[in-house]
C-alpha positions in Angstrom: -62.1 -6.2 -32.9 -64.8 -8.6 -33.6 -68.1 -7.3 -34.2 -71.0 -9.7 -32.3 -72.1 -11.2 -35.7 -68.2 -12.3 -36.2 -67.6 -13.4 -32.6 -71.0 -15.9 -32.7 -69.6 -16.8 -36.1 -66.3 -18.1 -35.1 -68.1 -19.2 -31.6 -70.4 -21.9 -33.5 -67.5 -22.4 -35.9 -65.4 -23.9 -33.1 -68.8 -25.4 -31.5 -69.2 -27.6 -34.7 -65.8 -28.6 -34.7 -66.1 -29.8 -31.1 -69.5 -31.9 -31.8 -68.7 -33.1 -35.6 -65.1 -32.8 -36.0 -64.1 -33.5 -39.7 -67.7 -33.2 -40.8 -68.3 -30.0 -39.5 -68.3 -28.1 -42.9 -70.4 -30.8 -43.9 -73.0 -29.9 -41.6 -72.4 -26.2 -42.5 -72.8 -26.7 -46.0 -76.0 -28.3 -45.5 -77.5 -25.5 -42.6 -76.6 -23.0 -45.6 -78.4 -24.9 -48.2 -81.6 -24.9 -46.1 -81.5 -21.3 -45.4 -80.9 -20.9 -49.5 -84.1 -23.1 -49.7 -86.3 -20.9 -47.1 -84.8 -17.9 -49.0 -83.1 -16.5 -45.7 -80.5 -14.9 -47.4 -79.3 -13.3 -43.7 -79.2 -16.8 -42.5 -77.4 -17.8 -45.2 -74.1 -15.5 -45.4 -73.8 -16.3 -41.5 -73.4 -20.2 -42.4 -71.1 -19.3 -45.4 -69.0 -17.3 -42.9 -69.1 -20.0 -40.8 -67.5 -22.1 -43.8 -65.2 -19.7 -44.4 -64.2 -19.8 -40.7 -63.9 -23.9 -40.8 -62.2 -23.6 -44.0 -59.1 -21.6 -42.7 -59.1 -23.5 -39.2 -56.4 -26.0 -38.6 -58.3 -27.1 -35.5 -61.3 -28.7 -38.3 -58.6 -30.1 -40.6 -56.8 -32.0 -37.3 -60.1 -33.1 -35.7 -60.2 -36.5 -37.6 -57.3 -37.5 -35.3 -59.4 -37.2 -32.0 -61.5 -39.8 -33.3 
């Protein structure tokens, strides 16, 4: 069973795939970098987890075929 943070990260990853397709990891990486610049380590960890989910997701790799 997923905890609330994990569920939200999965939901955010799927939204990013729907919105940005194959560029979803790039968007998530930019958000993580911005969190680092602002020294918000909790938010950075969240975006890093979203990046991991995107990396594991076959939907992110095949999203480019939709466009």
